N, C-alpha and C positions, 0 to 999 in steps of 0.2 A: 771666564764668565759663561761660556757655553756649557761647561760641565756642572754649573750650579743647578740645584733643584728649582723647580718652578715655585713661584710665590703665590700663596693664597691669603686673603684677608677675610676674617670672620668677625662679625660684630655680635655683641651679646654672648660672648664666648666663655664667660667665667663658670657656667654650669649649664645643665639641661641640654636642650637641642643644640645650642651654639657650641658648647664644649664638645658634644658628640660629633658635630660637623667638623670642627677643627681636628679632632682625632682621626676622622675619615681622611682628611687631606694629608695629615702626617703619615698615616699608614699607607697612603698611596703615593708617597715620595715627594711631598711638598714641604717647604718651609712655610711657616704661618705667622702672620701678624694677627694677634687677637686683641679685641678691644671690649671694654666694659667700664661701667661707671663706679666701680668699687675696687678696693685692694684685693679682693678675691681673685682678680685677674692674674695676680702674681703667683698664687697657689696653683691656678689652672695651668700657668706656663710650666711650672715644675712638674705637674702631672703629665703634661704633654711631652715634655722633654724625656720623661722616663719611658715613653713608648718607643722612642727611636733616638739613640744617642747621636746620630748623625744629623738630625734635623736642627734647624735654627728656629727658635721661638722668640717673637718680639712682642711682649705684652705692652699694651698702651692703655692707661687709665684716662678716660675722657667721657664727657657727657654729650652723647650724640643727639640729645634733645635741644642742643644749643648750636648756633653757628660756630662759636669758638671751639666747641668740642669736635665738630666735624673737621674744621680747619686744622686743628691740632693733629688729628689722626692722619689727614691727607698729607700734611707737611712731614710727619714722621715717616710715612711710607715713601715720600719723594726723596727724603734724605738717605734712604737705603740705596738709591741709585739702581733699583731693579724694577723691571716691569711686573705689574700685577697680572697673573695668569687667570686667577679666579677670585671672585668676590661673593661672599655669602652675607647678604643683608638680613640679619636675624634679630637684631636688638628690637625689643618691643615690651610694652607694658599693657595691663588691662585695668579697667575701672568697673566695679560691679555695683549695681543699685539703680533705682529710678533716677533718670537724668536730673530731675528737678530737686532731688534730695541728696545729690552728691556734689562735691566741690567743683565748680567750673574750672578752677585752676588745674585740677587733676585731669580733666578731660582735655584741656588745652595742651598740657604737657604730653599727654598721650598722642595727640595729633602731631606735636612737634617732633616726637621721637619716632613713632610708627610710620608717619607719612613724610613730613618735611625733611627730617634727618635722612630718611632712606633715599628720597629724591636727590637731596643735596650731595650725599656721598656718591651715589651712582653717577650723577652728573659730573663729578670731579674725576672719577676713575674709568668710566666707560669709554670716553673718547680715545684714550691711549690704546685700548683693546681694538677699537675699530680701525685706528691708524695702522696697527700691526696685522689686522685681519685674523685675530685669534683671541681666544679667551672665553670666559663664561661668567654669568651672574645668576646667583640663586637667591630668590626672595622667599623668606618664610612668611607665607600667608596662612590660611587656616580654612577648614571647612566652614567655620563661622562666617567666612567671607562670601559664602554662597547664598546667604539668607539674611533677612533682618534679624537683629539681635537685641530683643528687649532685655533690659537690665545690664547689658554690656553694649549699649548702643554705639558709642564711639569706637570701641574695640572692633566690633563686627564690621563697622563701616570702614575702619582703617585697613582691615584685612581684605575687604572687597576692593578697596583702592589698589592695594598691592597686587592682588590677583589680576585686575584689569591692566595695571601698569606693566606687569611682567609679560602678559600675553601680547600687549601692544608692542613692547620692545622685542619680543620674540619674532614677531612678524617683520618689524623694521630691520632686524639684524640678520634675517634669514639668508641673505646673499652677501653678507659682510664678514662671515667667518666667526661670528660671536654667538654663543649659545646663551639663551635666557630661559630660565625655568622658574615656575612657581611651585614651592613646596607647601602642601596643604595637609597638615596633621590634624587629627582630632584631639581629644583629651590625652595629654601626655604626662608621664610621671616626672614632673619638674616642680619647681617652687612657684610657678606662675599663679596657681590658685590661691596660695597663701598671700602672695604679694598683692593680688587683685581683690582680696577679701572674699573669696568664693568658696571657702572650705565648708560652709553650711548649705551649699546648693547641691542639687542632684548632680550637676556636672562635676562639681568639686569632689563628690563622693563616689563618682562612677569609676568603673574599671578603666585603667589608663594604659597607654602604650609605652613601651620602652623607648626612651629618647635615642638609644643607639640604633634601633631598628628604623625609627623615623629618619634619622640622619643618613643611614645607609640607603634608604629609598630615595632620599633627596639627592645624594651624591650620584647614584647610578642614573637617575633621570637627567641630571645636568650633563653628565658625560655622554648620554645617549642623544642629547639634544631635544628632549621632550619639552613641550610648552608648559606642562604642569604634571604633578603627580599627587594623588591622594594617598598619603602615607599611612602606614600602620595597619590596623585591623580591617577586616571585611566590613565591619559595622560602619566604619568611617566612609568607605566607598559607597555603601548603600545609602547612607545619609546624604552624601554629596549628590547622588543621583536623584534622591527623593526631593531634595530642596529645590532642584531645578525644575521638577515636574509639578510640584504643589503650588497652588496660588500663594503669593507672598503673605497674605493675611494668615493663612493656615500655617505656613512655615514659621511665621513670627510667633504664633500662639504656642506651637510645639517647642520652639527654642526658649520662649519665655518661661514655660513650665519647668525647664531644666535649669535655667540661670537665675530664677527669682530668688532673692535672699531668703533663707530659711526653708527653701523647698526640700532640702535634704532631710528634714525632719517630718515631712508630710507622711501621714499614714494612709494606706489605701482603705477605701470604704469597705464595709462589710466584714 
C-alpha cells in the first residue's frame, strides 16, 4: 500500500476545467476518482487513462446536486479503501437571465450543486485529511464571486460563498497540515456558457482562457498552499482587483453590462 500513488478526487470532471484538473493530478503521479452527472465521464476516464498507462481512473456517474449523489460518490471512494490525498470541488452550473424571469427550480438546483453539494462532499472527506494531518482541497470559485452578478445572480453568489468558504477553511486548517485553496478563473473555453444560456452575452462572446492553463494555475497554487489564485489572463487579475476597489453598485453595473442576455449583439454608439 505504501507504494501506491496518492488518490485525488475531482468533481465535474467530464470536460472543461474539471477534466483539465484531473489531467494535472494524473500527470503529477495521482490516481483519480472523477465524477460527473452524465455518461461522458466514461469517455473522460478513457482519455485520462491514455495520458498515463500506470494510473488508475475511477469514473463515477452521480448527481452531486442531491444527497443521494454525494453519498454514492463518498461510498464509492470509501470502498476503494484508500485515503483521499486531494479533493477538487469543481462541479457547478450557471443560470443566466433576470431572476424573476428564470425558473426558480433552476436556481435552487444551482444552489444545491454549487453550494450544498460542495459543502456536503467536503464535510465527508475533509475529516480524514485532518486526522492524517495531510492533504489538500481545491474549490473552483470564480472572479464572478468577487462582485454582485446581475443576470447570473445565484451563480455569482454561489461562487462568492465558495471563495469565502475556502478562505475560512484555509485559516482553520493552517496548523493542521491540510491545504485549502480557492481557484478563481475568469471566462474559460468550456461548455459553461452554452449550458448556462450565455452564448448571446458579451461574456459568452469574449476571449476565453485555456482550461489547461487555468487548471495548471490551480494545481500549483494548491501545492504551494496559497489561499486563492486568480487564474488565467492578466485581465482576470486586474478585474479581480478592480471589483474589490469599486463600490458594489458600480461593479454590479459593469458585470450586468457583460452578462445581460443579448448584450453580445449590442452595437457601440457612433
